Structures are given as C-alpha cells and as structure tokens.
C-alpha positions in Angstrom: -20.9 -15.1 8.4 -22.4 -12.5 10.6 -21.6 -8.8 9.6 -20.0 -6.7 12.3 -20.6 -2.9 12.4 -17.6 -0.8 11.6 -17.6 0.6 15.1 -17.1 -2.9 16.7 -14.3 -4.8 15.2 -13.1 -8.0 16.8 -9.4 -8.8 16.6 -7.8 -12.2 17.0 -5.8 -12.6 20.2 -2.5 -12.2 18.4 -3.5 -9.0 16.6 -5.0 -7.5 19.7 -1.7 -8.3 21.6 0.3 -6.7 18.8 -1.9 -3.6 18.8 -1.7 -3.3 22.5 2.0 -3.6 22.4 2.2 -0.7 20.0 0.1 1.3 22.4 2.3 0.4 25.4 5.4 1.3 23.3 3.9 4.8 22.9 3.6 4.5 19.2 -0.2 5.0 19.3 -2.6 6.4 21.8 -5.1 3.5 21.5 -5.9 0.3 19.8 -8.3 2.3 17.6 -5.4 4.4 16.3 -3.5 1.2 15.5 -6.5 -0.2 13.6 -6.9 3.1 11.7 -3.3 3.1 10.7 -3.5 -0.5 9.5 -6.6 0.3 7.4 -4.9 3.4 5.9 -1.9 1.2 4.9 -4.3 -1.3 3.4 -6.1 1.4 1.4 -2.7 2.8 0.2 -1.5 -0.7 -0.8 -4.7 -1.3 -2.7 -4.3 2.1 -4.5 -0.7 1.3 -5.4 -1.8 -2.1 -6.8 -4.5 -0.3 -8.9 -1.9 2.2 -10.2 0.5 -0.6 -11.1 -2.2 -2.5 -12.9 -3.1 0.6 -14.9 0.5 1.2 -15.8 0.9 -2.4 -16.9 -2.2 -2.3 -19.0 -0.8 0.8 -20.8 2.6 -0.9 -21.3 1.0 -4.1 -22.6 -1.2 -2.0 -25.0 2.0 -0.2 -26.3 3.7 -3.6 -26.7 0.8 -5.1 -28.6 0.6 -2.0 -30.8 4.3 -2.1 -31.5 4.8 1.4 -30.0 6.7 0.5 -26.8 10.2 1.8 -26.6 12.3 0.0 -24.0 14.2 2.6 -21.8 18.0 2.6 -21.7 19.7 1.3 -18.5 20.2 4.9 -17.4 16.6 5.9 -18.2 15.4 2.9 -16.3 17.6 3.6 -13.3 16.3 7.2 -13.2 12.7 6.1 -13.4 13.3 3.7 -10.5 15.1 6.4 -8.5 12.3 8.9 -9.1 9.6 6.3 -8.2 11.4 5.5 -5.0 11.7 9.1 -4.0 8.0 9.7 -4.7 7.1 6.7 -2.4 9.4 8.0 0.4 7.5 11.3 0.4 4.2 9.6 1.0 
C-alpha cells in the first residue's frame, strides 16, 4: 500500500460527497475543515478509549486484590451524571 503525504488525502466518493455537503450547508468553510474536525473527533475517541481502559485496569486490580467497594445505586447514578456533564462540556 502506497503511503500518502498528510497534505494529500484521498477520500472515497461517498466521504467526499458527505464533506462537500457539510460545506454547502455552511457548517464548514472547506473540505479540509471537515477532515480536520473528523480527525479531532477520532483523536478524542481514542483518548476516551484509553481512559476507559485505564479505569477498567484499576477496577479489575481492585477486584483481584479484594479492595473494590461497589457503589450504592445513588453513588453510581451520581457518578454517571457527573461523567455525562464532564463530556457535555468538552
């Protein structure tokens, strides 16, 4: 597979049409802006996955060590609410 320089990215016809539609709709100034937004989202998703994996490693370690304390329903609901609010602010 031939490597393409970062400055020259070829999009499939359907992705190019999608990006061009976003530009025509006034959501972005150019296809480059659409691509940059998509790559930022991919980077954010990868970072969130990394964070979740780290949290799970910690929880599993606590479980294996016998130190994990399961939260009450209220504590769990509060944690979910807090996490949702933190993601909304991103």
